[in-house]
C-alpha positions in Angstrom: 22.3 70.8 43.2 19.7 70.1 40.6 19.0 73.9 40.3 22.7 74.5 39.6 22.4 72.1 36.6 20.6 74.9 34.8 23.8 77.0 35.3 26.6 74.6 34.3 24.9 72.3 31.8 24.8 75.0 29.0 28.6 75.5 29.3 29.4 72.2 27.4 26.7 69.5 27.6 23.9 71.8 26.3 25.8 74.7 24.9 23.5 77.0 22.9 26.1 77.5 20.1 27.9 74.2 19.7 24.9 71.9 20.4 21.9 74.0 19.5 23.6 76.1 16.8 22.1 79.3 18.0 23.5 82.9 17.8 26.3 82.0 15.5 26.1 85.3 13.5 27.9 87.2 16.3 30.5 84.4 16.5 31.4 85.1 12.9 31.3 88.9 13.2 32.6 90.2 16.5 35.3 87.6 17.4 38.1 89.4 15.6 39.4 90.4 19.0 39.0 89.2 22.6 37.8 92.7 23.6 34.8 92.9 21.2 34.0 89.2 22.0 34.0 89.9 25.7 31.9 93.1 25.5 29.4 91.4 23.2 29.2 88.4 25.6 28.6 90.7 28.6 25.9 92.6 26.7 24.1 89.4 25.7 24.3 87.9 29.2 22.9 91.1 30.8 20.0 91.2 28.3 19.3 87.5 28.5 19.3 87.4 32.3 17.2 90.6 32.7 14.7 89.6 30.0 14.2 86.1 31.4 13.7 87.4 34.9 11.2 90.1 33.8 9.2 87.7 31.5 9.2 85.0 34.2 7.9 87.5 36.8 5.0 88.5 34.7 4.3 85.3 32.9 1.0 84.6 34.5 -0.3 88.0 33.3 0.8 87.7 29.7 -2.0 86.8 27.2 -0.9 83.9 25.0 -2.0 85.8 21.9 0.5 88.6 22.4 3.3 86.8 24.3 5.9 86.9 21.5 5.2 90.6 20.8 5.6 91.4 24.5 8.8 89.4 24.8 10.4 91.1 21.8 9.4 94.5 23.2 11.0 93.7 26.5 14.2 92.3 24.9 14.4 95.3 22.5 14.1 97.8 25.4 16.9 96.1 27.3 19.1 96.0 24.2 18.7 99.7 23.7 19.8 100.3 27.3 22.8 97.9 26.8 23.8 99.7 23.6 23.6 103.1 25.2 25.7 101.9 28.2 28.4 100.6 25.8 28.3 103.9 23.9 28.6 105.9 27.1 31.5 103.9 28.7 33.2 102.2 25.8 32.6 104.3 22.7 35.5 102.9 20.7 34.4 99.3 21.3 30.8 100.4 20.4 32.1 101.6 17.1 33.8 98.3 16.5 30.8 96.3 17.4 28.7 98.4 15.0 25.2 97.1 14.6 25.8 93.7 16.2 24.7 94.8 19.7 21.4 96.0 18.3 21.0 92.6 16.6 20.8 90.9 20.0 17.1 91.6 19.6 17.0 89.1 16.8 19.3 86.6 18.5 17.3 83.4 18.6 19.0 82.4 21.9 17.5 85.3 23.8 13.9 84.9 22.5 14.3 81.1 22.7 15.1 81.0 26.4 12.3 83.5 27.1 9.7 81.4 25.3 11.0 77.9 26.2 12.0 78.4 29.8 11.2 81.8 31.4 7.5 81.5 30.4 7.2 78.2 32.3 9.5 78.6 35.3 9.9 80.8 38.3 12.3 83.8 38.4 15.2 82.1 40.2 15.4 79.2 37.8 14.9 81.4 34.8 17.8 83.6 36.0 20.1 80.6 36.4 19.1 79.2 33.0 19.7 82.5 31.3 23.0 83.0 33.1 24.2 79.5 32.1 23.2 79.9 28.5 24.8 83.4 28.4 28.1 82.0 29.8 28.0 79.1 27.4 27.5 81.6 24.5 30.3 83.9 25.8 32.7 81.0 26.3 32.4 80.0 22.6 32.9 83.6 21.5 36.0 84.0 23.7 37.6 80.8 22.4 37.1 81.8 18.8 38.2 85.4 19.6 41.3 84.1 21.3 42.4 82.1 18.2 41.5 84.8 15.7 43.2 87.7 17.5 46.3 85.7 18.5 47.0 84.3 15.1 45.4 87.2 13.1 47.2 90.1 14.9 49.6 88.5 17.4 47.8 90.2 20.3 45.4 89.4 23.1 43.1 92.2 24.4 45.2 94.5 22.2 48.5 93.6 24.0 51.3 92.2 21.9 52.0 88.5 22.4 53.8 87.6 19.2 56.0 90.5 18.0 55.0 91.3 14.4 57.5 91.6 11.5 56.1 95.1 10.9 57.5 96.1 14.3 60.8 94.2 13.9 59.6 90.9 15.4 59.3 87.4 13.9 55.5 86.8 13.6 53.7 87.2 10.3 50.0 87.8 11.1 47.6 85.4 9.3 45.2 87.9 7.7 42.7 85.0 7.0 42.0 84.9 10.7 40.5 88.4 10.6 38.0 87.4 7.9 34.6 86.0 8.6 35.2 82.5 7.0 37.9 81.8 9.6 35.3 82.1 12.4 33.0 79.7 10.5 35.8 77.1 10.2 36.9 77.5 13.8 33.4 77.1 15.0 33.1 74.0 12.9 36.3 72.6 14.4 35.2 73.4 17.9 31.9 71.6 17.4 33.7 68.6 15.9 36.2 68.5 18.8 33.4 68.6 21.4 31.3 66.0 19.7 34.4 63.7 19.3 34.9 63.9 23.1 31.1 63.6 23.8 29.6 61.3 21.2 26.2 61.7 22.8 25.9 65.1 21.3 26.0 63.7 17.7 22.6 63.8 16.1 21.3 60.6 14.7 21.3 60.3 11.0 18.1 61.2 9.2 18.3 58.0 7.2 20.5 54.9 6.9 22.2 53.6 3.8 22.5 49.8 3.7 24.8 48.2 1.1 23.9 44.6 0.4 26.4 42.4 -1.5 25.5 41.5 -5.1 23.6 38.3 -5.4 24.1 36.2 -8.4 21.1 34.6 -10.0 21.1 30.8 -10.1 
């Protein structure tokens, strides 16, 4: 049961996006539709799990002086494979994702789990930790993608949900939802909602301001 905690804890309690504020660039860029959010999530999960397992398996043979270089090399190789797979089987989505699949290499979530967890734990635990963090990341992207696509285009996964006025329907798409600032505000609202329900996730203040009542001199 304790091992499974590495899988389900990152979904809400220790979510890499809403709690650790990692990997938010893709949340702003690829969540204009559920399709791109899902493909990006699957690509990151695959890279994260594979890189964590490989790094964990060879961790005792990695000199500390070159560990970061080696980790980045492994992650970059897996990202290239993932990008080529998407181009081969989902070329249109690959075009819509543009450079953001390649930027998984610079995603601090992937390198962070490799350095903080996979380098210190066996393969099985590293795989569970990577899968849990990947699912937590993907969950946030899908939530934001759901809101942006539904209210920005009236569709989900490209299928009409709210008939647009352009097609004789009643719904007027909110173009703001298709712009990057909307993802920023939605992510902020999601973080606020989670921390309102779970106050333990609120960081303590860096300093306290004390206001003392004015004292009159005798």
